[in-house]
N, C-alpha and C positions, 0 to 999 in steps of 0.2 A: 744637485745631488739626487740621483734616482734611488728611491727607496723600494718601490714595488710596482710591478705592472699588474693592473687590475683586469678581471675577466672581460670587461667591455672594451679593452684596448687603451684605456687611459692609464695614467700612472700617478703614483704618489711621489711627491718630492717635498722640498722645503726651501724657503727663502730666508736668508740671513738678514738681520737688521744691521744697524750701524755699529752696535756693540757685538762682541764675539759671542755673548750668551743669548742674544736675541735671535729667535728662530720661529718661523711660522710654517706650519704644515699646509701644503697646497696640493691640488689635483691638477694635472696637466692634460689638456685635450688637444690633440693634433688632428687637423682636418684639412681637406682640400676644397676649394671653391672653384667650380667650373661654370662659366657663363658664356653666353653668345652675345656679341656686340655687332653693330653695323646697322645704321638707319636706312641704308639704301638696299637692304635685302641681302647684303653680303654677310657671311657669318665667319666669325673668328673666335675660336675657343681659347680661353686663357685659363690656366690652372696655377694656383699658388698654394703653398702650404702655410697654414696659420697655426699658431699655438695659443690656446686660451688657458690662462692660469686662473683658477678659482679657489676660494677657500671653503666651498661646499665639499665635504669629504665623503659623503655617502652617495655612491653612484645610483642607488635605488631611488633616492629622493630627488636627485638631480641628474637624470640620464644625459650622457654626453651629446646625443643627437639633438635633444630638446634645447640644450644650451648653445650648441654651435649653429643651429638653424637660423636664429635671428641675425647673427653676425654675417652669415652667408647672404641672407636677403639684403642686408645693409650694403654690402660691397657690390652686389649685383645692381642695386638701384643707384648707387653712387656712380658706377660706370655708365649706366644708361643716361643719367642726367648729364654727365660730362660730355658724352657723345652728342646729346641733343644741343648743348651749348656750342660745341664745335661746329656741328653741321648747320645750326641755325644762323651762324654768322658767316657762312659761306665756305667752310672748310678750315683746315689748319693754317693755310697761307693767307687767308683773307684778313684784312685789317679794317675795322669799322672806325670811321673818323667823325661820325655825326655826334655832336655834343648837345644837340637840342632837337625838339620835335620838328622845328622848321627845316633844319638841315636834312632830316630823315625824309621829309616830303620832297 
């Protein structure tokens, strides 16, 4: 349930609990993460819309950009690590069958 749109583009809303009278005020922050992937020098930009729900209701004490930035960095690093793992094993179609150091050698 949308209660108000704040000047910084975030919005006030509320979450209901298990019982009808339980209700918690929250602030919603919607943001997009754009990153570049490709270990071989190729670039592919992917953009997703995320919604962060927080219980900090004062946008002056908790600016939306400062709250969303760590999440954007997290998803960028997760994507990079995923690509390193895929490329490190020879690409998406490669299957590693070595179960011991002797077989690797």
